[in-house]
C-alpha positions as semicolon CSV with decimal commas, in nm:
position;residue;x (nm);y (nm);z (nm)
1;M;4,742;8,838;-6,468
2;D;5,076;8,717;-6,331
3;M;5,171;9,004;-6,101
4;Y;5,509;8,851;-6,017
5;F;5,602;8,860;-6,387
6;W;5,471;9,211;-6,442
7;T;5,642;9,346;-6,130
8;Q;5,969;9,217;-6,274
9;Q;5,885;9,367;-6,613
10;L;5,810;9,700;-6,451
11;R;6,147;9,698;-6,279
12;Q;6,323;9,624;-6,610
13;T;6,148;9,904;-6,799
14;I;6,247;10,148;-6,524
15;G;6,608;10,032;-6,553
16;K;6,597;10,099;-6,927
17;E;6,415;10,430;-6,868
18;Q;6,130;10,320;-7,093
19;W;5,883;10,549;-6,921
20;K;5,581;10,511;-7,150
21;Q;5,601;10,135;-7,129
22;A;5,641;10,154;-6,752
23;V;5,327;10,367;-6,722
24;A;5,134;10,123;-6,944
25;I;5,237;9,824;-6,729
26;A;5,155;10,006;-6,405
27;S;4,814;10,108;-6,540
28;R;4,733;9,748;-6,631
29;M;4,843;9,624;-6,288
30;R;4,632;9,886;-6,114
31;R;4,321;9,776;-6,305
32;E;4,387;9,416;-6,201
33;M;4,393;9,519;-5,835
34;G;4,036;9,643;-5,858
35;G;3,893;9,291;-5,890
36;Q;4,036;9,134;-5,575
37;V;3,760;9,086;-5,317
38;F;3,846;8,776;-5,111
39;L;4,061;8,966;-4,862
40;P;3,994;9,086;-4,504
41;A;3,900;9,453;-4,471
42;E;4,246;9,558;-4,351
43;K;4,406;9,395;-4,656
44;Q;4,154;9,560;-4,884
45;T;4,271;9,886;-4,727
46;A;4,636;9,791;-4,783
47;L;4,559;9,708;-5,145
48;G;4,396;10,049;-5,181
49;E;4,720;10,207;-5,056
50;T;4,911;10,002;-5,313
51;Q;4,689;10,144;-5,585
52;K;4,770;10,495;-5,461
53;T;5,143;10,425;-5,485
54;L;5,090;10,313;-5,844
55;D;4,903;10,637;-5,915
56;Q;5,200;10,832;-5,781
57;F;5,439;10,616;-5,983
58;M;5,243;10,675;-6,306
59;S;5,229;11,047;-6,239
60;D;5,606;11,070;-6,191
61;A;5,698;10,829;-6,473
62;G;5,459;11,008;-6,709
63;S;5,596;11,352;-6,633
64;S;5,746;11,558;-6,915
65;S;6,065;11,584;-6,709
66;V;6,112;11,242;-6,553
67;D;6,341;11,217;-6,250
68;A;6,474;10,858;-6,257
69;A;6,565;10,865;-5,887
70;V;6,212;10,968;-5,789
71;V;6,056;10,702;-6,015
72;N;6,278;10,434;-5,861
73;Q;6,171;10,546;-5,514
74;R;5,806;10,531;-5,620
75;F;5,860;10,179;-5,752
76;G;6,014;10,078;-5,418
77;D;5,714;10,224;-5,234
78;F;5,476;10,032;-5,462
79;R;5,657;9,703;-5,421
80;E;5,678;9,734;-5,042
81;S;5,307;9,820;-5,023
82;F;5,203;9,536;-5,254
83;Y;5,422;9,283;-5,071
84;S;5,258;9,380;-4,741
85;V;4,923;9,248;-4,870
86;F;5,088;8,905;-4,868
87;G;5,260;8,957;-4,535
88;N;5,146;8,642;-4,354
89;T;5,098;8,272;-4,420
90;V;4,740;8,188;-4,518
91;V;4,563;7,863;-4,426
92;Y;4,271;7,702;-4,605
93;L;4,076;7,421;-4,438
94;L;3,867;7,243;-4,700
95;R;3,594;6,982;-4,704
96;H;3,650;6,710;-4,962
97;P;3,448;6,727;-5,288
98;E;3,150;6,504;-5,362
99;K;3,243;6,137;-5,331
100;T;3,114;5,843;-5,535
101;S;3,041;5,475;-5,478
102;Q;3,133;5,396;-5,839
103;K;3,394;5,121;-5,851
104;G;3,741;5,243;-5,943
105;R;3,665;5,608;-5,864
106;V;3,704;5,819;-5,552
107;L;3,525;6,141;-5,647
108;A;3,202;6,187;-5,838
109;E;3,216;6,378;-6,166
110;V;3,072;6,682;-5,991
111;G;3,332;6,634;-5,718
112;V;3,613;6,659;-5,971
113;K;3,460;6,983;-6,100
114;Q;3,442;7,116;-5,742
115;A;3,811;7,034;-5,690
116;H;3,911;7,211;-6,011
117;A;3,696;7,514;-5,921
118;Y;3,883;7,560;-5,592
119;A;4,218;7,498;-5,764
120;Q;4,139;7,781;-6,006
121;Q;4,061;8,016;-5,718
122;L;4,393;7,931;-5,556
123;I;4,573;7,979;-5,887
124;D;4,416;8,324;-5,919
125;E;4,559;8,414;-5,576
126;V;4,900;8,273;-5,668
127;L;4,904;8,475;-5,990
128;F;4,803;8,788;-5,803
129;C;5,084;8,749;-5,549
130;P;5,402;8,936;-5,651
131;K;5,626;8,704;-5,447
132;N;5,757;8,350;-5,479
133;V;5,492;8,106;-5,354
134;T;5,501;7,782;-5,155
135;V;5,191;7,567;-5,105
136;G;5,182;7,303;-4,830
137;L;4,933;7,016;-4,865
138;Y;4,797;6,807;-4,576
139;T;4,515;6,552;-4,575
140;S;4,314;6,321;-4,354
141;E;4,359;5,945;-4,377
142;I;4,066;5,906;-4,618
143;E;4,119;5,868;-4,993
144;R;3,888;6,146;-5,107
145;T;4,093;6,410;-4,925
146;K;4,412;6,266;-5,075
147;K;4,258;6,275;-5,424
148;Y;4,155;6,637;-5,367
149;A;4,512;6,730;-5,274
150;Q;4,644;6,547;-5,581
151;L;4,408;6,738;-5,812
152;V;4,507;7,075;-5,664
153;A;4,877;6,987;-5,689
154;Y;4,826;6,882;-6,052
155;E;4,666;7,217;-6,140
156;L;4,947;7,408;-5,968
157;K;5,206;7,212;-6,163
158;K;5,021;7,289;-6,487
159;L;5,043;7,657;-6,396
160;G;5,420;7,630;-6,403
161;E;5,425;7,435;-6,728
162;L;5,179;7,656;-6,917
163;Q;5,255;8,002;-6,779
164;G;5,603;7,968;-6,634
165;R;5,488;8,066;-6,284
166;Q;5,670;7,826;-6,055
167;V;5,509;7,726;-5,727
168;R;5,695;7,513;-5,476
169;I;5,466;7,232;-5,356
170;D;5,535;7,079;-5,017
171;N;5,329;6,761;-4,982
172;G;5,318;6,698;-4,610
173;G;5,075;6,406;-4,637
174;F;4,857;6,286;-4,350
175;D;4,793;6,509;-4,048
176;Y;4,591;6,346;-3,769
177;R;4,428;6,678;-3,679
178;L;4,239;6,668;-4,009
179;G;4,127;6,308;-3,965
180;F;3,771;6,180;-3,966
181;R;3,731;6,081;-3,604
182;F;3,393;5,911;-3,577
183;S;3,382;5,532;-3,549
184;K;3,079;5,330;-3,660
185;E;2,980;5,296;-3,293
186;E;2,986;5,673;-3,247
187;I;2,786;5,731;-3,565
188;D;2,528;5,474;-3,456
189;F;2,503;5,630;-3,109
190;L;2,455;5,982;-3,245
191;G;2,208;5,861;-3,504
192;K;1,995;5,680;-3,247
193;S;2,004;5,981;-3,013
194;A;1,891;6,208;-3,296
195;E;1,609;5,980;-3,406
196;Q;1,479;5,959;-3,049
197;K;1,431;6,336;-3,067
198;G;1,262;6,325;-3,407
199;I;1,575;6,433;-3,597
200;K;1,665;6,252;-3,916
201;A;1,994;6,067;-3,867
202;D;2,142;6,161;-4,204
203;G;2,457;6,342;-4,093
204;G;2,298;6,672;-4,192
205;F;2,294;7,004;-4,014
206;A;2,009;6,921;-3,774
207;Q;2,190;6,611;-3,649
208;F;2,521;6,798;-3,634
209;S;2,361;7,076;-3,426
210;E;2,206;6,818;-3,195
211;W;2,550;6,664;-3,130
212;L;2,702;7,009;-3,083
213;S;2,443;7,107;-2,823
214;N;2,448;6,782;-2,627
215;A;2,808;6,662;-2,651
216;D;2,876;6,724;-2,281
217;S;2,582;6,512;-2,163
218;Y;2,651;6,242;-2,422
219;L;2,998;6,185;-2,280
220;G;2,837;6,033;-1,973
221;Q;2,661;5,777;-2,191
222;F;2,940;5,725;-2,443
223;P;3,277;5,826;-2,294
224;K;3,465;5,760;-2,620
225;L;3,256;6,012;-2,813
226;H;3,462;6,284;-2,979
227;H;3,384;6,627;-2,845
228;P;3,346;6,931;-3,077
229;A;3,559;7,150;-2,848
230;V;3,850;6,906;-2,883
231;I;3,810;6,903;-3,260
232;V;3,817;7,284;-3,266
233;R;4,133;7,297;-3,055
234;E;4,307;7,046;-3,281
235;L;4,218;7,240;-3,596
236;Q;4,338;7,561;-3,431
237;D;4,660;7,379;-3,344
238;F;4,693;7,271;-3,708
239;V;4,655;7,631;-3,823
240;D;4,891;7,780;-3,566
241;W;5,156;7,509;-3,607
242;H;5,175;7,534;-3,985
243;R;5,169;7,913;-3,987
244;R;5,489;7,891;-3,784
245;Q;5,642;7,623;-4,006
246;F;5,576;7,788;-4,344
247;T;5,775;8,104;-4,396
248;T;5,631;8,427;-4,528
249;N;5,878;8,713;-4,565
250;A;5,978;8,996;-4,799
251;N;6,021;8,762;-5,096
252;Q;5,812;8,457;-5,006
253;W;5,441;8,391;-4,952
254;S;5,315;8,059;-4,816
255;V;4,972;7,895;-4,830
256;V;4,880;7,586;-4,627
257;L;4,592;7,362;-4,739
258;G;4,429;7,118;-4,497
259;F;4,184;6,876;-4,659
260;T;3,929;6,743;-4,410
261;H;3,558;6,662;-4,361
262;S;3,216;6,798;-4,272
263;W;3,140;6,796;-3,897
264;I;3,515;6,832;-3,838
265;L;3,527;7,159;-4,030
266;D;3,174;7,253;-3,921
267;A;3,273;7,249;-3,554
268;L;3,529;7,519;-3,633
269;R;3,284;7,716;-3,845
270;V;3,027;7,731;-3,565
271;H;3,298;7,819;-3,312
272;Y;3,370;8,142;-3,501
273;A;3,049;8,222;-3,690
274;G;2,799;8,088;-3,433
275;K;2,436;8,116;-3,540
276;D;2,541;8,253;-3,879
277;V;2,617;7,892;-3,976
278;K;2,292;7,744;-4,099
279;E;2,399;7,436;-4,293
280;I;2,677;7,181;-4,325
281;V;2,972;7,309;-4,528
282;K;2,917;7,227;-4,893
283;S;3,128;6,967;-5,072
284;G;3,445;7,143;-5,182
285;G;3,371;7,429;-4,940
286;F;3,630;7,581;-4,710
287;V;3,726;7,834;-4,447
288;K;4,021;8,069;-4,496
289;I;4,240;8,199;-4,213
290;D;4,427;8,513;-4,312
291;G;4,612;8,693;-4,033
292;G;4,370;8,766;-3,750
293;K;4,058;8,686;-3,955
294;I;3,871;8,374;-4,061
295;N;3,632;8,362;-4,355
296;V;3,324;8,145;-4,306
297;D;3,073;8,132;-4,593
298;G;3,200;8,460;-4,738
299;V;3,197;8,658;-4,411
300;W;3,508;8,756;-4,213
301;Y;3,520;8,696;-3,834
302;N;3,794;8,751;-3,578
303;Y;4,028;8,454;-3,547
304;A;4,178;8,420;-3,200
C-alpha cells in the first residue's frame, strides 16, 4: 500500500469534507501499519503512537457533528507522528547474491532471485514511507556487487513506472570502504594457517573466526594482512559519512545501500552481535543500521 499516495488522498478528502471517505482511508492505513515488523523497538513504539492518532482522527471525522478544524488538527498530528518513524537516514550493508562461473553471467539464477527478493523488501519500505524517497547506491570494485546494485535500481525504476511512486536514485558507484581487500597472497596465508590447525580452508565461518581471533599475531608474520578492526572502522565510516550526506527531513527520507562481501560484512556483524553470529552472512544477506540500532540476522543491537 502506497502510504505517500494515501496520505495525500486523505488530505484531499478532508479538504472536501468527505468525512466517510476520510474515515475509510484512515482505517485502511491503520490496518497496513499493523504488519510492519522490521523496525527497532523505539520505532515500533512510534508507529503505535501513529496508530493512536489515526484512531483519534477516525473518531472525530466519524462524529455526527464533525468539527473541520479539529479534524484538520488530528490529521496534522497523524502526519507528524507518521513522519517521525522515518526521521533518520537508514543504511543497508549487503553481501552480494550467489555468483556463477557460467560464461557471460555474473550472478547465478538463484543469485538473481536473491537480489529481487531484497529489492522487494526495499520497495515495501519505500511504499510504506509517507515521504519522498532517495536511495543512494554504492558498490565494491567487483562485478557481482555492481550487478546487484543494477538489479535493485531496475526494480525501483519499475516501481515508478508501474505504480507512479517516484524514487530518486543516486548512483554513487564505487566506494573503497566496501571493497574486497584480500589479495591471493593473503588468502593463501590464511588458508595455510587454518589448515595447520585442522580447519578447512574454504572461506567459511570456522576459517573466518580463526582469522578474527588471531589477526593480531598474524600481522607479525604477514604485515600486509588486513585486520578486522580496520575493516570495521572503515564500514562504520561509510555508514556515518553517508548518513551525513543523504538528507532526511520533514518531507524527505533517504536510504543508503552499500553492496559488499562476506568477511568484510561479517567483521562488522561480529563486532556488534558477538557470539550471536554463528555463520557467514548468507548470499544476499544484509545488516540494517537505523538510528542508534543495527539489525544483525533479525536481532537489533546498539550501534555506536
